[in-house]
N, C-alpha and C positions, 0 to 999 in steps of 0.2 A: 126689646132687644133688636138694633138694626140687622139688616142683612150681612153687613161685615162682621158683626159680632157673633152672629150664627155661624157663618162660614169658619172663623176662627176657632169656635168652640167645637164644631164638627172636625177641624181638622187636628185639634190638640187631641179629641177621643180617637184618632185614628183614620178618619176619612180623609186620603190622598186626594181626592177628586174636590174636597173644599178649595184646598189649596190651590189647585188648578183653576178653578173658578174666581178666585183672587186675583191671581195673577193676569188672567185673561181680562179681569174687570180694569185693574190698572196699568197695563202695559202701555197703552197707546198715550194716557195721562203722562206717564213717566217718562216714556220715551222721546215725546214732544216737550216735556220741561228739559231733560237733558240735552237734546239736539240745539236746543236754543243757545247753548251756552259751549259746547264742544263741536257741534257741527255733525253732519250725517256720517262723516266716516267712523268716528269714536263713538257714536251713540248707542249703536248695537250692544257693544261690549260692555260700556258703562252701564246700560240698563239691564244686562244679564247680571253684573256683578250686584247691582242692587236688590235684584230678585234672590241672588243667593243669600246675600244678608238678610233679607227678610225672612227668608226660609229658615236659616240658622238661629235666628233669633223668634220666631214667632211665638214659640211656646214660653217665652219670658215676656212678651207683649204685655203690658198692664193696661186692661180697656178701661179700668178707673182713672188714669192719669191721662189719657189723651184718645182721640179717635185714631182709628187706623189711619185714615186718610193723612192727618196731620204726622202721625208717626212714619210712614212711607216715604212722604215728602222730606221730612227731615234727614232721613237715611239718603235719599236721592241728593238733596242738597250738600251733606256732607261729602258724600262720595265724588260729586262734580268737583268740590273745593280740594278735595285729596288730588284728583286727577289733573288739576289745573295747576296746583302746587308742585306737582310732581315733574309737570312738563316746563314749569316756571314761566307759565305764559301770562300770569296776573299777579301783581304784588300780593303779599299776604293779607294786607289791609283790604283788599278791594273789595271783598264779600263779607270780611269779617270786621269791619270797623265799628268803633262805638261813636253816636252822635253826641254834640256837645248839648248841654242844657237847653239850648236856645230850640232846638228841633221839638225837644218835648212840650212845647208849649202850642206847637200849631194845631189847630184844628183842622179835620177833613171836612172838605166842603165840595159839593158838586160845581165845577167852575168850568165845564164844557160845554160851550154853547151848541146848539144843532148843528150848524153849519160845520163846525170841527167834528163833531162825531161821524158826519157823513164822509169827509175826508179819511176818516180814519177806517172807514168801512172797506177801503183799498187795502188790501193784506201785503201786498208788496210795498205800499207806503209806511203803513204800520212797521213791517219788519226792518224796513231802513230807518226810521225813526228810533225803532229801539235799539238798534245796532249804535246810535250815537249817545245813548244814555249810559251812565255809569251802571256797573254790574248790580250794585245792589239796588238802584230803582229799576232796572229790567226784572229782576227777580220777583220785587213786589207786584208790578204789572202783570206778569205772566202768571203768577199764584192768584192774583185777585180777579183778573179778566178771563185767563184762558181756563184755569182749572176752578174758577168760582168759590174761592176761598174767601173767608171772611177775614177782616184785618185781625181778629183775634188767634185765628187758626195759622194765618202767615208770622205772627208774632212767636208763636209755639215753634212752626218749623225753622224760623230763623234765628231763635233765641234771641230777640231783641224786645224791648219795652214796646206795648201797644203804640203810644205817640211817637215812637220812631219809626214804626212801620207807616202810621199816618202821615208822618213828616216826609217820609220818603215818596210815598203816593204823592201828595201833593207836589213835592219837588219835581218829580217825573211829569206829571201832568202841565204842570206850569213850564216846563222844558219844551215838552211836546206843542203845547200852545204857541210858544215863541217859535218855534220851527216850521208851523204850517200857517199861523196867521199871516195875513195878508200884509205886506209892507207897506208903510205911508211913506210918501215922498215928501 
């Protein structure tokens, strides 16, 4: 049993400090994820809303169906989408679209040479590049690199096929590569 599962069991058994420990553990990750999509002004309220949903639903959480991390990021994603839809700041399909069958066939490959990886160490440059990508690509990159989720976990959070997630990752990396690769004359 992992630490999250132990804490959930303790909370369900009546130990409220276990919930506080889970919240403390995941607040920075969830806040940073939310902030990427809604900005600093709204991130606090949305993060709080996410943890209220977690608190209300934790006793119903099925540990056999998914990991807690996958479950909480799914709640975070859905809460962000709901917020953005209420604000009408993104089209309904932006975070929620289905890819065509062609994307299902793209393989996940490491395609970034060392010099490009070095450029991506610059946080400001990386943030500006991410902002230029479509929302679904941003989400995959943030979950994979910042939150260290596997493609399978991201697939569960975003409720998309694994190959679609790999396709989004590849397309995002290719777009970033085009943006920062030296231009030839």
